[in-house]
C-alpha positions as a Markdown table, in Angstrom:
| # | Residue | x | y | z |
|---|---|---|---|---|
| 1 | Unk | -147.0 | 255.4 | 60.6 |
| 2 | Unk | -143.3 | 257.2 | 59.2 |
| 3 | Unk | -144.9 | 260.2 | 58.9 |
| 4 | Unk | -144.7 | 261.4 | 62.3 |
| 5 | Unk | -147.9 | 263.0 | 62.7 |
| 6 | Unk | -149.6 | 260.3 | 65.2 |
| 7 | Unk | -148.6 | 258.9 | 68.3 |
| 8 | Unk | -149.7 | 256.6 | 71.1 |
| 9 | Unk | -150.4 | 259.2 | 73.7 |
| 10 | Unk | -150.1 | 259.6 | 77.9 |
| 11 | Unk | -149.4 | 256.6 | 80.1 |
| 12 | Unk | -151.4 | 254.8 | 82.3 |
| 13 | Unk | -155.5 | 253.7 | 82.6 |
| 14 | Unk | -156.0 | 257.6 | 82.7 |
| 15 | Unk | -154.6 | 258.0 | 79.3 |
| 16 | Unk | -156.6 | 255.6 | 78.0 |
| 17 | Unk | -159.8 | 256.6 | 79.5 |
| 18 | Unk | -159.1 | 260.6 | 78.3 |
| 19 | Unk | -159.6 | 259.2 | 74.9 |
| 20 | Unk | -163.2 | 258.6 | 75.3 |
| 21 | Unk | -164.3 | 260.9 | 77.5 |
| 22 | Unk | -162.3 | 263.8 | 76.5 |
| 23 | Unk | -164.7 | 267.2 | 74.8 |
| 24 | Unk | -161.6 | 268.4 | 72.9 |
| 25 | Unk | -159.4 | 266.1 | 71.4 |
| 26 | Unk | -158.3 | 268.0 | 68.4 |
| 27 | Unk | -155.2 | 268.3 | 69.9 |
| 28 | Unk | -154.7 | 264.7 | 70.6 |
| 29 | Unk | -151.9 | 263.3 | 68.3 |
| 30 | Unk | -153.5 | 260.1 | 68.4 |
| 31 | Unk | -156.8 | 261.1 | 66.8 |
| 32 | Unk | -157.1 | 260.2 | 63.0 |
| 33 | Unk | -160.7 | 261.7 | 62.8 |
| 34 | Unk | -163.4 | 262.5 | 65.3 |
| 35 | Unk | -166.6 | 264.0 | 66.1 |
| 36 | Unk | -166.7 | 267.1 | 67.2 |
| 37 | Unk | -169.4 | 268.0 | 70.2 |
| 38 | Unk | -169.6 | 271.5 | 71.5 |
| 39 | Unk | -172.5 | 272.9 | 74.1 |
| 40 | Unk | -172.3 | 275.9 | 72.6 |
| 41 | Unk | -173.1 | 275.1 | 69.1 |
| 42 | Unk | -175.8 | 272.7 | 70.3 |
| 43 | Unk | -174.0 | 269.6 | 69.0 |
| 44 | Unk | -174.2 | 267.2 | 71.7 |
| 45 | Unk | -174.6 | 263.2 | 72.2 |
| 46 | Unk | -176.2 | 260.4 | 74.1 |
| 47 | Unk | -172.8 | 258.9 | 75.0 |
| 48 | Unk | -174.4 | 258.4 | 79.4 |
| 49 | Unk | -176.7 | 255.4 | 78.1 |
| 50 | Unk | -173.4 | 253.3 | 78.1 |
| 51 | Unk | -174.0 | 253.2 | 81.6 |
| 52 | Unk | -174.7 | 249.7 | 83.1 |
| 53 | Unk | -178.8 | 249.7 | 83.1 |
| 54 | Unk | -178.3 | 250.1 | 79.1 |
| 55 | Unk | -175.5 | 248.2 | 77.6 |
| 56 | Unk | -173.8 | 245.7 | 79.3 |
| 57 | Unk | -170.9 | 243.9 | 78.0 |
| 58 | Unk | -170.0 | 239.5 | 78.0 |
| 59 | Unk | -167.8 | 237.6 | 80.7 |
| 60 | Unk | -166.1 | 236.6 | 76.6 |
| 61 | Unk | -164.7 | 240.1 | 76.6 |
| 62 | Unk | -163.8 | 240.1 | 80.3 |
| 63 | Unk | -161.9 | 237.0 | 80.2 |
| 64 | Unk | -159.9 | 238.2 | 77.3 |
| 65 | Unk | -158.1 | 240.7 | 79.4 |
| 66 | Unk | -154.9 | 239.4 | 80.7 |
| 67 | Unk | -154.0 | 239.2 | 83.7 |
| 68 | Unk | -150.8 | 242.1 | 85.0 |
| 69 | Unk | -148.3 | 239.8 | 84.9 |
| 70 | Unk | -148.9 | 239.3 | 80.7 |
| 71 | Unk | -150.8 | 236.1 | 81.1 |
| 72 | Unk | -154.1 | 234.4 | 80.3 |
| 73 | Unk | -156.6 | 233.3 | 82.7 |
| 74 | Unk | -157.3 | 230.2 | 84.1 |
| 75 | Unk | -159.9 | 228.1 | 84.7 |
| 76 | Unk | -159.5 | 229.3 | 88.3 |
| 77 | Unk | -160.3 | 232.7 | 87.3 |
| 78 | Unk | -163.1 | 232.6 | 85.3 |
| 79 | Unk | -165.0 | 231.5 | 88.7 |
| 80 | Unk | -164.0 | 234.4 | 90.7 |
| 81 | Unk | -167.0 | 236.9 | 91.9 |
| 82 | Unk | -167.3 | 240.3 | 90.4 |
| 83 | Unk | -165.8 | 241.9 | 93.4 |
| 84 | Unk | -163.2 | 239.6 | 92.5 |
| 85 | Unk | -162.4 | 239.1 | 88.9 |
| 86 | Unk | -160.4 | 242.8 | 88.4 |
| 87 | Unk | -158.0 | 241.7 | 90.5 |
| 88 | Unk | -154.6 | 242.2 | 88.8 |
| 89 | Unk | -156.4 | 242.6 | 85.6 |
| 90 | Unk | -154.8 | 244.6 | 82.1 |
| 91 | Unk | -156.1 | 248.2 | 83.3 |
| 92 | Unk | -158.0 | 248.9 | 80.2 |
| 93 | Unk | -160.3 | 246.7 | 81.6 |
| 94 | Unk | -161.7 | 248.7 | 84.1 |
| 95 | Unk | -161.6 | 251.4 | 82.0 |
| 96 | Unk | -164.2 | 249.5 | 79.7 |
| 97 | Unk | -166.7 | 247.5 | 82.6 |
| 98 | Unk | -167.6 | 249.2 | 85.6 |
| 99 | Unk | -165.6 | 248.1 | 88.3 |
| 100 | Unk | -166.4 | 247.3 | 91.8 |
| 101 | Unk | -167.0 | 250.8 | 93.8 |
| 102 | Unk | -167.2 | 252.8 | 90.7 |
| 103 | Unk | -169.0 | 256.2 | 91.5 |
| 104 | Unk | -170.7 | 258.3 | 88.2 |
| 105 | Unk | -169.6 | 261.2 | 89.3 |
| 106 | Unk | -170.8 | 262.9 | 86.1 |
| 107 | Unk | -174.3 | 262.1 | 87.2 |
| 108 | Unk | -173.8 | 263.8 | 90.7 |
| 109 | Unk | -173.8 | 260.5 | 92.7 |
| 110 | Unk | -171.6 | 259.7 | 95.8 |
| 111 | Unk | -172.6 | 256.1 | 96.3 |
| 112 | Unk | -171.0 | 253.1 | 94.1 |
| 113 | Unk | -173.1 | 251.8 | 91.4 |
| 114 | Unk | -175.3 | 249.0 | 91.9 |
| 115 | Unk | -174.7 | 245.8 | 89.0 |
| 116 | Unk | -177.6 | 244.8 | 87.0 |
| 117 | Unk | -178.2 | 241.2 | 86.9 |
| 118 | Unk | -180.7 | 241.1 | 84.7 |
| 119 | Unk | -178.7 | 242.7 | 81.8 |
| 120 | Unk | -175.8 | 240.0 | 82.8 |
| 121 | Unk | -173.9 | 242.5 | 85.4 |
| 122 | Unk | -171.0 | 244.0 | 83.1 |
| 123 | Unk | -171.4 | 247.2 | 82.7 |
| 124 | Unk | -169.5 | 249.4 | 80.2 |
| 125 | Unk | -168.1 | 252.5 | 81.4 |
| 126 | Unk | -165.8 | 253.7 | 78.4 |
| 127 | Unk | -167.4 | 256.3 | 76.4 |
| 128 | Unk | -168.9 | 257.2 | 80.5 |
| 129 | Unk | -168.5 | 261.3 | 80.5 |
| 130 | Unk | -166.9 | 261.9 | 84.2 |
| 131 | Unk | -167.4 | 265.0 | 85.0 |
| 132 | Unk | -170.7 | 267.5 | 85.6 |
| 133 | Unk | -168.9 | 269.7 | 82.4 |
| 134 | Unk | -169.1 | 266.9 | 80.0 |
| 135 | Unk | -172.2 | 264.9 | 81.7 |
| 136 | Unk | -175.3 | 266.4 | 80.3 |
| 137 | Unk | -178.2 | 263.1 | 80.9 |
| 138 | Unk | -179.7 | 261.6 | 77.8 |
| 139 | Unk | -178.6 | 263.7 | 74.7 |
| 140 | Unk | -176.4 | 266.5 | 76.0 |
| 141 | Unk | -173.3 | 265.1 | 76.3 |
| 142 | Unk | -170.3 | 267.0 | 74.7 |
| 143 | Unk | -167.5 | 264.7 | 74.9 |
| 144 | Unk | -165.7 | 264.3 | 71.4 |
| 145 | Unk | -165.7 | 261.0 | 70.4 |
| 146 | Unk | -163.2 | 259.2 | 68.3 |
| 147 | Unk | -163.5 | 257.8 | 64.8 |
| 148 | Unk | -160.0 | 256.7 | 63.3 |
| 149 | Unk | -157.2 | 257.2 | 66.0 |
| 150 | Unk | -153.7 | 256.2 | 65.3 |
| 151 | Unk | -153.8 | 252.5 | 68.0 |
| 152 | Unk | -156.4 | 251.0 | 65.0 |
| 153 | Unk | -153.6 | 251.8 | 62.5 |
| 154 | Unk | -150.9 | 249.9 | 64.1 |
| 155 | Unk | -152.8 | 246.6 | 65.1 |
| 156 | Unk | -153.8 | 246.8 | 60.8 |
| 157 | Unk | -150.9 | 246.9 | 60.6 |
| 158 | Unk | -149.5 | 244.3 | 62.7 |
| 159 | Unk | -151.9 | 242.0 | 61.8 |
| 160 | Unk | -151.3 | 242.2 | 58.1 |
| 161 | Unk | -148.0 | 241.9 | 58.5 |
| 162 | Unk | -148.7 | 238.4 | 60.8 |
| 163 | Unk | -151.4 | 236.6 | 58.5 |
| 164 | Unk | -148.8 | 237.3 | 55.9 |
| 165 | Unk | -145.8 | 235.7 | 58.0 |
| 166 | Unk | -143.2 | 238.4 | 57.6 |
| 167 | Unk | -144.2 | 239.7 | 61.0 |
| 168 | Unk | -141.3 | 240.4 | 63.3 |
| 169 | Unk | -140.6 | 241.4 | 66.8 |
| 170 | Unk | -139.3 | 244.8 | 65.7 |
| 171 | Unk | -142.9 | 245.1 | 63.9 |
| 172 | Unk | -144.8 | 244.0 | 67.6 |
| 173 | Unk | -142.4 | 246.6 | 69.4 |
| 174 | Unk | -143.5 | 249.5 | 66.4 |
| 175 | Unk | -147.1 | 248.2 | 67.3 |
| 176 | Unk | -148.8 | 246.5 | 69.9 |
| 177 | Unk | -146.3 | 246.8 | 72.4 |
| 178 | Unk | -146.8 | 250.7 | 71.9 |
| 179 | Unk | -150.1 | 249.9 | 73.6 |
| 180 | Unk | -149.2 | 247.6 | 75.8 |
| 181 | Unk | -147.0 | 250.3 | 76.8 |
| 182 | Unk | -149.4 | 253.0 | 77.5 |
| 183 | Unk | -151.0 | 251.0 | 80.2 |
| 184 | Unk | -147.5 | 249.6 | 81.5 |
| 185 | Unk | -148.8 | 245.8 | 80.5 |
| 186 | Unk | -146.0 | 243.4 | 79.7 |
| 187 | Unk | -144.7 | 243.7 | 75.8 |
| 188 | Unk | -146.0 | 241.0 | 73.5 |
| 189 | Unk | -143.1 | 238.5 | 72.0 |
| 190 | Unk | -143.3 | 236.5 | 69.0 |
| 191 | Unk | -142.8 | 233.2 | 70.7 |
| 192 | Unk | -145.7 | 233.9 | 72.8 |
| 193 | Unk | -147.8 | 230.3 | 74.1 |
| 194 | Unk | -150.9 | 229.8 | 73.0 |
| 195 | Unk | -153.9 | 230.3 | 74.7 |
| 196 | Unk | -156.1 | 227.7 | 74.5 |
| 197 | Unk | -159.1 | 229.7 | 75.2 |
| 198 | Unk | -158.0 | 232.2 | 72.1 |
| 199 | Unk | -157.5 | 228.8 | 70.3 |
| 200 | Unk | -160.9 | 227.6 | 71.0 |
| 201 | Unk | -162.5 | 230.7 | 69.8 |
| 202 | Unk | -160.7 | 231.1 | 66.7 |
| 203 | Unk | -160.3 | 227.0 | 65.5 |
| 204 | Unk | -159.4 | 228.1 | 61.8 |
| 205 | Unk | -155.8 | 230.1 | 62.6 |
| 206 | Unk | -152.9 | 228.0 | 61.1 |
| 207 | Unk | -149.2 | 228.4 | 60.2 |
| 208 | Unk | -146.1 | 229.4 | 61.8 |
| 209 | Unk | -147.3 | 232.4 | 63.2 |
| 210 | Unk | -150.9 | 231.0 | 64.5 |
| 211 | Unk | -149.8 | 231.8 | 68.3 |
| 212 | Unk | -149.3 | 235.9 | 67.2 |
| 213 | Unk | -152.1 | 236.0 | 65.0 |
| 214 | Unk | -154.3 | 234.8 | 68.0 |
| 215 | Unk | -152.3 | 237.1 | 70.8 |
| 216 | Unk | -152.8 | 240.0 | 67.9 |
| 217 | Unk | -156.7 | 239.5 | 67.9 |
| 218 | Unk | -157.1 | 239.8 | 71.8 |
| 219 | Unk | -155.2 | 242.8 | 72.1 |
| 220 | Unk | -157.7 | 243.8 | 68.6 |
| 221 | Unk | -160.2 | 242.9 | 70.8 |
| 222 | Unk | -159.3 | 244.7 | 74.4 |
| 223 | Unk | -158.0 | 247.6 | 72.9 |
| 224 | Unk | -160.9 | 248.5 | 70.5 |
| 225 | Unk | -163.4 | 247.2 | 73.1 |
| 226 | Unk | -166.9 | 249.3 | 72.2 |
| 227 | Unk | -165.6 | 250.8 | 69.6 |
| 228 | Unk | -167.5 | 249.3 | 67.0 |
| 229 | Unk | -165.7 | 246.7 | 65.6 |
| 230 | Unk | -166.0 | 243.5 | 66.8 |
| 231 | Unk | -169.0 | 242.1 | 64.3 |
| 232 | Unk | -166.7 | 242.9 | 61.6 |
| 233 | Unk | -163.7 | 241.7 | 62.6 |
| 234 | Unk | -165.3 | 238.1 | 63.8 |
| 235 | Unk | -167.2 | 237.7 | 60.1 |
| 236 | Unk | -163.7 | 238.9 | 57.8 |
| 237 | Unk | -162.3 | 235.7 | 60.6 |
| 238 | Unk | -165.0 | 233.6 | 59.5 |
| 239 | Unk | -165.5 | 233.3 | 63.2 |
| 240 | Unk | -169.5 | 233.1 | 63.1 |
| 241 | Unk | -169.6 | 230.4 | 65.5 |
| 242 | Unk | -168.8 | 232.5 | 68.2 |
| 243 | Unk | -172.2 | 233.7 | 67.8 |
| 244 | Unk | -173.6 | 230.6 | 68.9 |
| 245 | Unk | -172.3 | 230.8 | 72.0 |
| 246 | Unk | -174.4 | 232.0 | 74.6 |
| 247 | Unk | -174.3 | 235.7 | 76.2 |
| 248 | Unk | -172.9 | 235.4 | 80.2 |
| 249 | Unk | -172.4 | 237.7 | 82.7 |
| 250 | Unk | -170.6 | 237.7 | 86.1 |
| 251 | Unk | -170.1 | 234.1 | 87.6 |
| 252 | Unk | -171.9 | 233.5 | 91.3 |
| 253 | Unk | -171.3 | 230.6 | 93.7 |
| 254 | Unk | -174.8 | 230.2 | 94.3 |
| 255 | Unk | -177.9 | 231.6 | 94.8 |
| 256 | Unk | -178.1 | 234.2 | 97.6 |
| 257 | Unk | -176.7 | 237.7 | 98.6 |
| 258 | Unk | -173.8 | 239.8 | 97.7 |
| 259 | Unk | -171.5 | 242.6 | 97.9 |
| 260 | Unk | -171.2 | 244.0 | 94.2 |
| 261 | Unk | -169.7 | 247.2 | 95.2 |
| 262 | Unk | -166.6 | 246.4 | 97.0 |
| 263 | Unk | -167.5 | 248.0 | 100.6 |
| 264 | Unk | -168.5 | 244.4 | 102.6 |
| 265 | Unk | -172.3 | 245.2 | 102.6 |
| 266 | Unk | -174.1 | 243.4 | 100.4 |
| 267 | Unk | -176.1 | 244.9 | 97.9 |
| 268 | Unk | -177.3 | 242.5 | 95.3 |
| 269 | Unk | -179.5 | 239.2 | 95.7 |
| 270 | Unk | -180.0 | 236.5 | 93.5 |
| 271 | Unk | -182.8 | 233.7 | 94.5 |
| 272 | Unk | -184.4 | 231.1 | 92.3 |
| 273 | Unk | -188.1 | 232.0 | 93.4 |
| 274 | Unk | -190.3 | 234.7 | 95.4 |
| 275 | Unk | -191.1 | 231.5 | 97.3 |
| 276 | Unk | -187.5 | 231.0 | 98.3 |
| 277 | Unk | -185.6 | 233.9 | 99.6 |
| 278 | Unk | -183.5 | 231.5 | 101.4 |
| 279 | Unk | -184.8 | 232.8 | 104.8 |
| 280 | Unk | -184.2 | 236.9 | 103.9 |
| 281 | Unk | -186.5 | 238.8 | 105.7 |
| 282 | Unk | -188.3 | 241.6 | 103.7 |
| 283 | Unk | -186.9 | 244.0 | 105.5 |
| 284 | Unk | -183.1 | 242.7 | 105.4 |
| 285 | Unk | -183.2 | 243.0 | 101.4 |
| 286 | Unk | -185.2 | 246.2 | 101.2 |
| 287 | Unk | -182.1 | 248.2 | 100.3 |
| 288 | Unk | -180.3 | 245.2 | 98.0 |
| 289 | Unk | -181.2 | 244.9 | 93.9 |
| 290 | Unk | -183.1 | 241.5 | 93.9 |
| 291 | Unk | -183.7 | 239.5 | 91.3 |
| 292 | Unk | -185.2 | 235.7 | 90.5 |
| 293 | Unk | -184.7 | 233.5 | 87.8 |
| 294 | Unk | -188.7 | 231.9 | 88.3 |
| 295 | Unk | -192.1 | 233.9 | 89.0 |
| 296 | Unk | -194.1 | 233.1 | 91.5 |
| 297 | Unk | -195.5 | 230.0 | 89.6 |
| 298 | Unk | -192.4 | 228.4 | 88.2 |
| 299 | Unk | -192.5 | 230.1 | 85.1 |
| 300 | Unk | -188.7 | 231.5 | 83.8 |
| 301 | Unk | -188.3 | 235.1 | 84.0 |
| 302 | Unk | -185.0 | 236.3 | 82.2 |
| 303 | Unk | -182.1 | 235.3 | 83.5 |
| 304 | Unk | -180.7 | 231.7 | 85.1 |
| 305 | Unk | -177.2 | 229.9 | 85.7 |
| 306 | Unk | -175.4 | 228.2 | 83.8 |
| 307 | Unk | -174.5 | 225.4 | 86.1 |
| 308 | Unk | -178.4 | 225.5 | 87.5 |
| 309 | Unk | -177.2 | 226.6 | 91.2 |
| 310 | Unk | -174.0 | 228.3 | 90.0 |
| 311 | Unk | -172.0 | 229.4 | 87.4 |
| 312 | Unk | -172.8 | 232.5 | 85.0 |
| 313 | Unk | -175.1 | 234.6 | 84.1 |
| 314 | Unk | -177.3 | 233.9 | 81.2 |
| 315 | Unk | -180.6 | 234.6 | 79.3 |
| 316 | Unk | -183.6 | 232.3 | 78.6 |
| 317 | Unk | -183.8 | 234.1 | 74.9 |
| 318 | Unk | -180.4 | 232.4 | 74.3 |
| 319 | Unk | -182.1 | 228.7 | 75.0 |
| 320 | Unk | -183.2 | 228.3 | 71.5 |
| 321 | Unk | -180.6 | 226.8 | 69.7 |
| 322 | Unk | -182.3 | 227.1 | 66.1 |
| 323 | Unk | -182.4 | 230.3 | 66.8 |
| 324 | Unk | -178.8 | 231.1 | 67.5 |
| 325 | Unk | -177.2 | 229.0 | 64.9 |
| 326 | Unk | -175.0 | 230.0 | 62.8 |
| 327 | Unk | -175.3 | 229.2 | 58.7 |
| 328 | Unk | -171.9 | 229.0 | 57.2 |
| 329 | Unk | -171.7 | 230.6 | 54.3 |
| 330 | Unk | -175.1 | 232.1 | 54.2 |
| 331 | Unk | -174.6 | 234.6 | 57.7 |
| 332 | Unk | -171.5 | 235.9 | 56.1 |
| 333 | Unk | -173.3 | 237.6 | 53.3 |
| 334 | Unk | -176.7 | 239.8 | 53.4 |
| 335 | Unk | -178.9 | 239.5 | 51.7 |
| 336 | Unk | -180.3 | 241.5 | 47.9 |
| 337 | Unk | -183.0 | 243.5 | 48.9 |
| 338 | Unk | -186.3 | 242.9 | 46.8 |
| 339 | Unk | -186.6 | 245.7 | 45.3 |
| 340 | Unk | -182.8 | 246.0 | 44.1 |
| 341 | Unk | -183.4 | 242.6 | 42.1 |
| 342 | Unk | -186.5 | 243.8 | 40.3 |
| 343 | Unk | -184.6 | 246.6 | 39.1 |
| 344 | Unk | -181.9 | 244.4 | 37.6 |
| 345 | Unk | -182.9 | 240.3 | 36.9 |
| 346 | Unk | -179.3 | 239.5 | 36.7 |
| 347 | Unk | -178.5 | 240.1 | 39.9 |
| 348 | Unk | -178.2 | 236.9 | 41.9 |
| 349 | Unk | -178.9 | 236.7 | 45.8 |
| 350 | Unk | -175.7 | 235.7 | 47.9 |
| 351 | Unk | -175.3 | 231.8 | 49.2 |
| 352 | Unk | -177.8 | 230.5 | 50.8 |
| 353 | Unk | -180.5 | 233.7 | 50.8 |
């Protein structure tokens, strides 16, 4: 941090996007280590698979993004539908989660991409190549991929000082607020109010700087989303109970047809059953992506609504409470393999294994 070698680069949402969609990161002063891809050397990657149908993100992540005025979302905001949920939010949200009207130009598309409800509806666009020159389809992309960037270092510094109880406003200004400034978000202050939603997510946090620790955890989740840190973060925070919560996608106020591309024309429909299309004809539905929570015989399909006839998309695979139970401290460790135990009888399995 004191070397002067690295800095947070650019201004606005486009600068943040450029870190993950750039064919040449070699001159970017935020990048400490990256994986270099080159068409001429036949070094390519498969980041096109992040779009929509392959990986979908959680409503929990979406709800982590602050409003554009720097305040957390409210309970009323949690019931906003897909088209409305991106309004007046941290710009990094729409650079990470596919927003209404998103067109995948790299795939030579001219039409807005529809959400995929049976994957949750919150498609990932962070890392998605945006141009023909960088997007080559399956396994043919040539965007460089960041491995260590200066933003991570700043977040490590801020979190460590907060946990040690020595963090100051100047420290926040030299770390977290550089990240917020890039995307023109209000700065974090040392007296930031505690967000009850964060407090419920991380109940073990305590101390005089509890409020700041919680907000730094939010900032880390938002800034580094989809970069491979989340699982390790929750493990070192002893926050494994998070994984007992059902995975949730977009909010729907009921069964019916919805405009999710933002053009005023319905493009997605969710019905309880093929036997109950709420009066819509097959002709009216032929251009829509249609989903059901039950099949013709009443058997559950892949998704359901969290409140029965309304709510967030959930998955029937998450309804087994025993399968989703996080057993502490066991699950904070990996078991030792049988081969290692045979080779060295002095080894002992971690707690619970």
